[in-house]
C-alpha positions as CSV (number, residue, x, y, z in Angstrom):
1,M,7.1,-3.9,-0.1
2,Q,3.6,-4.6,1.0
3,A,3.1,-1.3,2.0
4,I,3.4,-0.1,-1.4
5,I,1.4,-3.2,-3.2
6,D,-1.3,-2.3,-0.9
7,Y,-0.7,1.8,-1.6
8,I,-1.1,1.1,-5.5
9,I,-4.1,-1.4,-5.6
10,T,-6.1,0.8,-3.2
11,F,-5.2,3.8,-5.3
12,L,-6.6,2.1,-8.4
13,L,-9.8,1.8,-6.6
14,Y,-10.0,5.1,-5.7
15,G,-9.3,5.0,-2.5
16,N,-12.1,1.9,-1.7
17,S,-10.1,-0.2,0.8
18,P,-12.6,-3.1,1.2
19,A,-12.9,-3.6,-2.5
20,A,-8.8,-3.7,-2.3
21,K,-9.1,-6.6,-0.2
22,Q,-11.1,-8.7,-3.0
23,V,-7.6,-8.1,-5.3
24,G,-4.6,-10.7,-4.7
25,Y,-1.3,-10.0,-6.1
26,T,0.2,-13.3,-6.4
27,A,1.5,-16.1,-8.7
28,D,0.9,-18.9,-6.1
29,E,-2.3,-20.5,-7.9
30,S,-3.6,-22.1,-4.6
31,Q,-4.0,-18.7,-3.1
32,W,-6.1,-17.9,-6.3
33,K,-9.9,-18.6,-5.1
34,K,-9.0,-16.0,-2.1
35,F,-9.5,-13.1,-4.6
36,R,-12.1,-12.1,-6.9
37,V,-9.5,-10.8,-9.2
38,V,-5.9,-11.9,-9.3
39,I,-3.0,-10.0,-10.5
40,V,-0.3,-12.2,-11.5
41,P,2.9,-10.3,-10.6
42,N,6.1,-10.4,-13.2
43,G,8.7,-10.7,-10.2
44,K,10.5,-7.6,-10.7
45,L,8.8,-5.1,-8.0
46,G,11.3,-4.1,-5.9
47,K,14.3,-6.0,-7.3
48,E,14.8,-4.8,-10.7
49,I,13.6,-1.7,-12.8
50,I,12.5,-2.7,-16.5
51,M,10.3,-1.2,-19.2
52,P,6.9,-2.1,-18.6
53,D,4.3,-4.4,-21.1
54,L,2.5,-1.8,-22.7
55,D,0.7,-4.1,-24.8
56,E,-2.9,-5.0,-24.3
57,V,-3.8,-6.3,-20.7
58,K,-3.7,-10.0,-20.8
59,L,-7.1,-11.2,-19.3
60,E,-8.4,-14.7,-18.0
61,K,-11.9,-15.4,-16.7
62,I,-12.4,-18.7,-14.6
63,E,-15.8,-19.7,-14.7
64,A,-17.5,-20.6,-11.3
65,D,-16.9,-24.0,-10.2
66,N,-19.2,-25.9,-7.3
67,E,-18.2,-23.4,-4.3
68,E,-15.6,-21.6,-6.4
69,K,-16.2,-17.9,-7.3
70,T,-16.2,-16.3,-11.0
71,R,-12.8,-14.7,-10.6
72,W,-10.4,-12.8,-13.1
73,I,-6.9,-13.5,-13.8
74,I,-4.7,-10.5,-14.7
75,R,-1.5,-11.7,-16.3
76,T,0.0,-8.3,-16.8
77,D,1.5,-6.8,-14.2
78,I,-0.6,-3.8,-13.9
79,V,0.6,-3.1,-10.4
80,Y,4.6,-3.2,-11.6
81,N,3.3,-1.1,-14.5
82,S,1.6,1.7,-12.0
83,F,4.4,1.8,-9.9
84,F,6.6,2.2,-12.7
85,F,5.0,5.5,-13.9
86,L,3.8,6.8,-10.3
87,S,7.3,6.6,-8.9
88,R,9.1,8.0,-12.1
89,A,11.4,4.8,-12.0
90,E,11.4,5.3,-16.1
91,E,14.2,8.0,-15.0
92,L,16.4,6.1,-13.2
93,I,17.0,3.9,-16.3
94,N,16.7,6.4,-18.7
95,P,20.2,9.0,-18.2
96,Q,18.8,11.5,-21.3
97,R,18.2,15.1,-20.1
98,D,17.9,17.8,-21.9
99,E,20.2,21.4,-21.5
100,H,18.6,22.4,-18.2
101,G,18.9,18.4,-16.6
102,R,15.4,17.4,-17.0
103,F,13.6,14.3,-18.1
104,A,11.6,15.8,-21.4
105,A,8.6,13.8,-22.8
106,K,10.8,13.1,-26.1
107,Y,13.1,10.7,-24.3
108,S,9.9,9.1,-22.7
109,L,8.9,5.6,-24.0
110,L,5.1,7.2,-23.4
111,S,6.1,9.3,-26.7
112,Q,7.5,6.3,-28.6
113,H,4.2,4.5,-27.9
114,N,2.2,7.7,-28.4
115,R,0.7,7.2,-25.1
116,L,1.5,10.9,-23.5
117,M,-2.4,11.9,-23.8
118,I,-3.7,8.3,-22.8
119,P,-3.2,8.3,-18.6
120,L,-2.4,4.8,-18.3
121,V,-3.0,3.8,-14.6
122,D,-6.3,5.4,-15.1
123,E,-7.1,3.2,-17.6
124,Y,-5.8,0.5,-15.2
125,A,-8.2,1.8,-12.3
126,R,-11.4,1.9,-15.0
127,M,-10.6,-1.9,-15.8
128,L,-10.2,-3.0,-12.5
129,M,-13.2,-1.4,-11.0
130,K,-15.3,-2.8,-13.9
131,L,-14.2,-6.3,-13.5
132,L,-15.1,-5.9,-9.4
133,D,-18.4,-4.8,-10.5
134,L,-18.0,-1.6,-9.0
135,A,-19.4,1.9,-10.1
136,L,-16.9,3.8,-12.1
137,P,-16.2,7.4,-10.8
138,T,-18.5,10.2,-11.7
139,P,-17.0,12.5,-14.4
140,S,-16.1,15.7,-12.4
141,F,-13.0,17.9,-11.6
142,S,-11.8,16.7,-7.9
143,Q,-9.9,19.7,-7.8
144,I,-9.1,22.8,-9.7
145,Y,-5.6,24.6,-8.9
146,L,-5.1,27.8,-10.6
147,T,-1.5,28.5,-10.2
148,H,0.9,31.0,-11.3
149,D,4.7,30.9,-10.9
150,V,6.0,34.3,-9.7
151,D,9.2,34.5,-11.7
152,S,9.7,38.3,-11.3
153,I,7.2,40.6,-9.9
154,A,8.5,43.7,-11.8
155,H,10.2,43.9,-15.3
156,Y,12.1,47.5,-14.3
157,R,12.2,47.8,-10.5
158,H,15.8,46.1,-10.3
159,L,19.1,47.9,-11.5
160,R,19.5,45.1,-14.4
161,G,15.9,45.6,-15.6
162,A,16.0,49.3,-15.6
163,V,19.2,49.5,-17.5
164,G,18.4,47.0,-19.9
165,G,14.9,48.7,-20.5
166,I,16.5,52.2,-21.2
167,L,19.3,50.3,-23.6
168,R,16.3,49.2,-25.6
169,G,14.5,52.5,-25.7
170,E,11.7,51.7,-22.9
171,W,12.6,54.4,-21.1
172,R,9.1,55.6,-20.7
173,H,8.0,52.0,-19.4
174,V,10.9,52.4,-17.1
175,W,10.0,55.4,-15.8
176,A,6.0,54.8,-15.2
177,S,7.2,51.7,-13.7
178,Q,9.8,53.6,-11.0
179,Q,6.8,55.7,-10.1
180,D,4.3,52.9,-9.2
181,I,4.8,49.4,-9.4
182,H,1.2,48.8,-10.6
183,N,2.7,50.7,-14.1
184,D,5.1,47.6,-14.4
185,P,4.0,45.1,-17.4
186,A,4.7,42.3,-15.0
187,F,2.3,43.4,-12.6
188,C,-0.4,41.5,-13.7
189,F,-1.6,40.3,-10.4
190,S,-5.0,42.0,-9.9
191,W,-5.4,40.9,-13.8
192,L,-4.9,37.2,-12.7
193,I,-6.9,37.7,-9.4
194,A,-9.7,38.8,-11.3
195,H,-10.2,36.1,-13.8
196,D,-9.1,33.3,-11.2
197,K,-12.3,34.5,-9.1
198,T,-14.5,33.1,-12.6
199,I,-13.7,29.9,-11.0
200,E,-15.8,29.9,-7.6
201,R,-14.4,26.7,-6.5
202,A,-10.8,26.6,-7.6
203,K,-7.8,27.0,-5.3
204,C,-5.5,29.8,-6.1
205,I,-1.8,29.2,-5.5
206,Y,1.4,31.5,-6.2
207,F,4.5,30.2,-6.3
208,V,7.2,32.6,-4.6
209,K,11.3,32.4,-5.5
210,D,13.0,32.2,-2.4
211,T,16.5,31.7,-3.9
212,P,19.7,33.3,-4.0
213,G,18.9,35.0,-7.8
214,K,22.1,33.8,-9.5
215,K,22.2,32.5,-13.0
216,H,19.2,30.8,-13.6
217,D,17.1,32.2,-10.8
218,Y,17.8,35.5,-11.8
219,P,15.7,38.1,-11.4
220,Q,15.5,37.6,-7.1
221,Y,13.0,40.3,-5.5
222,N,13.3,41.4,-2.1
223,L,11.1,39.2,0.1
224,S,11.4,41.8,2.9
225,G,11.0,45.0,0.2
226,K,8.1,47.0,-0.1
227,D,7.3,45.8,-3.5
228,F,7.0,42.5,-2.3
229,A,5.0,43.2,0.7
230,L,2.4,44.9,-1.6
231,V,2.3,41.8,-3.6
232,K,1.8,39.8,-0.7
233,Q,-0.8,41.6,0.6
234,T,-2.6,41.9,-2.8
235,L,-2.5,38.1,-2.8
236,E,-3.3,37.4,0.9
237,T,-6.2,39.8,0.5
238,S,-7.7,37.9,-2.8
239,G,-7.4,34.8,-0.8
240,A,-4.7,32.9,-2.3
241,K,-2.3,30.7,-0.9
242,I,1.4,31.3,-1.5
243,G,3.9,28.4,-2.2
244,L,7.4,27.7,-2.2
245,H,9.0,28.3,-6.1
246,S,12.5,26.6,-5.3
247,S,15.5,27.1,-6.7
248,Y,16.7,25.8,-9.9
249,Y,19.9,24.5,-8.3
250,G,17.5,22.3,-5.7
251,I,15.9,23.1,-2.6
252,R,18.1,24.6,-0.1
253,G,16.2,23.6,3.0
254,N,15.8,27.1,4.8
255,E,12.9,28.6,2.2
256,N,9.9,29.8,4.5
257,W,7.2,29.4,1.7
258,T,5.5,26.5,1.9
259,T,2.3,26.6,3.1
260,G,0.7,26.5,-0.4
261,G,3.0,23.4,-1.5
262,H,5.7,23.8,-3.9
263,R,6.9,23.8,-7.7
264,S,10.3,23.5,-8.7
265,H,12.0,26.3,-10.9
266,Y,11.9,25.3,-14.6
267,L,9.8,22.1,-13.9
268,R,13.3,20.7,-12.7
269,C,12.2,17.4,-10.7
270,S,14.7,14.3,-10.3
271,I,14.1,11.5,-8.0
272,D,17.0,13.0,-5.8
273,Q,15.2,16.5,-5.7
274,M,11.9,14.9,-5.0
275,Q,13.2,13.4,-1.8
276,A,14.8,16.5,-0.7
277,L,11.5,17.5,-0.7
278,A,10.0,14.8,1.0
279,D,12.8,15.0,3.8
280,A,12.3,19.1,4.3
281,G,8.4,17.8,5.1
282,I,7.1,19.3,2.1
283,Q,3.7,17.5,1.4
284,D,2.3,18.9,-1.6
285,D,4.3,19.4,-5.1
286,F,2.7,20.9,-8.3
287,T,5.9,20.5,-10.8
288,M,5.0,16.8,-12.5
289,M,4.7,17.4,-15.8
290,F,7.1,17.2,-19.1
291,P,8.1,20.5,-19.9
292,D,8.2,20.4,-23.3
293,Q,5.0,18.8,-24.4
294,V,1.3,18.2,-22.6
295,G,0.6,14.8,-21.4
296,F,0.6,12.9,-18.4
297,R,4.0,12.2,-17.1
298,L,2.4,10.2,-13.9
299,Q,0.2,8.5,-16.4
300,T,-2.8,9.5,-13.9
301,T,-4.9,12.2,-13.8
302,R,-5.1,12.2,-10.0
303,A,-3.0,13.5,-6.8
304,V,-0.9,10.6,-5.6
305,R,1.8,9.7,-2.9
306,W,5.2,9.2,-4.6
307,I,7.3,6.2,-4.1
308,N,10.7,6.4,-4.3
309,P,12.2,3.8,-6.9
310,K,15.7,4.0,-5.5
311,T,14.7,3.1,-1.8
312,M,11.1,1.3,-2.9
313,Q,9.7,3.7,-0.2
314,L,6.2,5.1,0.1
315,T,6.8,8.5,1.1
316,D,4.1,11.5,2.5
317,L,4.8,13.5,-0.4
318,V,1.8,13.9,-2.9
319,L,2.5,14.8,-6.2
320,H,-0.2,16.5,-8.1
321,P,0.0,16.4,-11.6
322,L,0.1,19.6,-13.6
323,T,-2.1,19.5,-16.5
324,V,-0.7,22.5,-18.7
325,M,2.0,25.4,-18.8
326,D,1.5,28.3,-20.6
327,C,4.9,28.0,-22.3
328,T,4.9,24.2,-22.9
329,L,2.4,25.3,-25.6
330,S,3.6,28.2,-26.8
331,N,7.2,28.2,-26.9
332,T,9.1,27.5,-29.9
333,N,11.6,25.1,-28.5
334,Y,8.5,23.4,-27.2
335,M,5.2,22.8,-29.0
336,N,5.2,25.9,-30.7
337,L,1.7,25.6,-31.2
338,S,-0.6,28.7,-32.3
339,E,-3.6,29.7,-30.2
340,D,-6.3,27.6,-31.8
341,E,-3.8,24.6,-31.4
342,A,-3.4,25.3,-28.0
343,Y,-7.0,25.4,-27.0
344,F,-7.7,22.2,-28.6
345,E,-4.8,20.7,-26.9
346,C,-6.1,22.1,-23.6
347,Q,-9.9,20.5,-24.4
348,R,-8.2,16.5,-25.0
349,L,-6.5,17.3,-21.6
350,F,-9.8,18.7,-19.8
351,E,-11.4,15.9,-21.1
352,K,-9.4,12.8,-20.0
353,V,-9.3,14.8,-16.4
354,H,-13.1,15.3,-16.4
355,Q,-13.8,11.3,-17.3
356,N,-11.3,10.2,-14.5
357,A,-12.3,12.6,-12.1
358,G,-8.8,13.9,-11.7
359,E,-7.1,17.2,-10.9
360,I,-7.2,20.2,-13.1
361,V,-3.8,22.1,-12.5
362,L,-3.0,25.2,-14.6
363,L,0.4,27.1,-14.6
364,W,0.0,30.6,-15.9
365,H,3.1,32.7,-15.2
366,N,2.1,36.2,-14.0
367,T,4.7,37.9,-16.5
368,N,3.2,36.1,-19.6
369,P,0.0,37.6,-20.1
370,T,1.8,41.0,-20.9
371,G,4.0,39.5,-24.1
372,N,3.0,39.5,-27.8
373,I,2.0,35.9,-27.8
374,Y,-1.7,34.6,-27.0
375,H,-1.3,33.9,-23.3
376,R,-3.4,37.0,-22.1
377,S,-6.4,35.9,-24.6
378,L,-5.8,32.1,-24.1
379,Y,-6.4,31.9,-20.1
380,P,-9.5,33.5,-19.9
381,K,-11.1,31.0,-22.7
382,L,-9.4,27.9,-20.7
383,L,-11.3,29.0,-17.5
384,A,-14.7,29.7,-19.4
385,L,-13.9,25.9,-20.7
386,L,-13.5,24.5,-17.2
387,E,-17.0,26.5,-16.1
388,E,-18.6,24.7,-18.7
389,Y,-17.9,21.2,-17.3
390,R,-19.9,22.6,-14.1
């Protein structure tokens, strides 16, 4: 338990271990004189999962007296509150799920309190640093990840896709795709690579499916075939990394694509699924976002080690908060935004991430730039917006 407490306090202080020693987490008033800032526990960490207090933080200043130093007492348990969101403990006590078994934003108390767009844990961090007279983090993007889920490498190169295209009267597209995969509308890799290269310091990751290809995993491409070999060569030549896009039904344990990290298909990420990732030795996960609404599911803009709220174990699995996914913005069953509205929401997100020196993680599917919606025109605009922060 102490390891979790120490980690959360140090995380709030952006890894400043010496400063973390000036912060006490105790209700024992006889110990308070040892610290510059004391956080009073609510007594629930490791014992009971309860909803956090999201009201204004209760602060008390104790003036210097004789040999004592001026100190601050935080009577809101910001350690427990941070744990609640960073671990996703909320999902243990709220059983609501959507049709894909996902915990959606509409179920979260963050929606009920209008807190989706305000990273509370980062706000706690800024408050704590001010109380310790520490310099706030310089506004920046600590890292930019341009990521792409490769749900399909071609629309018409497999039997079901080709037959469906012919039945819809798209036989010219089917024929062109069969002649050369570069003619298939889903083969947008060169387009994505060209745009991603405009952000010089970005890390690019393509999450590749290694699944049975049934039901929600359909279609599965042949990882040993010529088409995928061409995709792989194209991506590796560009300098992009290849990550694992695990099955809708969970990680199987025999997947090969782990060098670039992991993202779950359909953004499915239960507590048990995340523990399976940790057990499999996967170190970086890029799934963590509500599928139906943009905002900060972890209530931080920064990468953080995951704490399993069931076992109260600090794992080696690092969660990279997903900033925005293309279809969250546009899908009629999600936000259903126009292009201008989507751009505005992304502006708001980018500003919060930049203010807190967090990570930008964009998810743009390789198949979406070919559709009739605005994904093809919006993506370059978002990359240009990121460049404005340089």
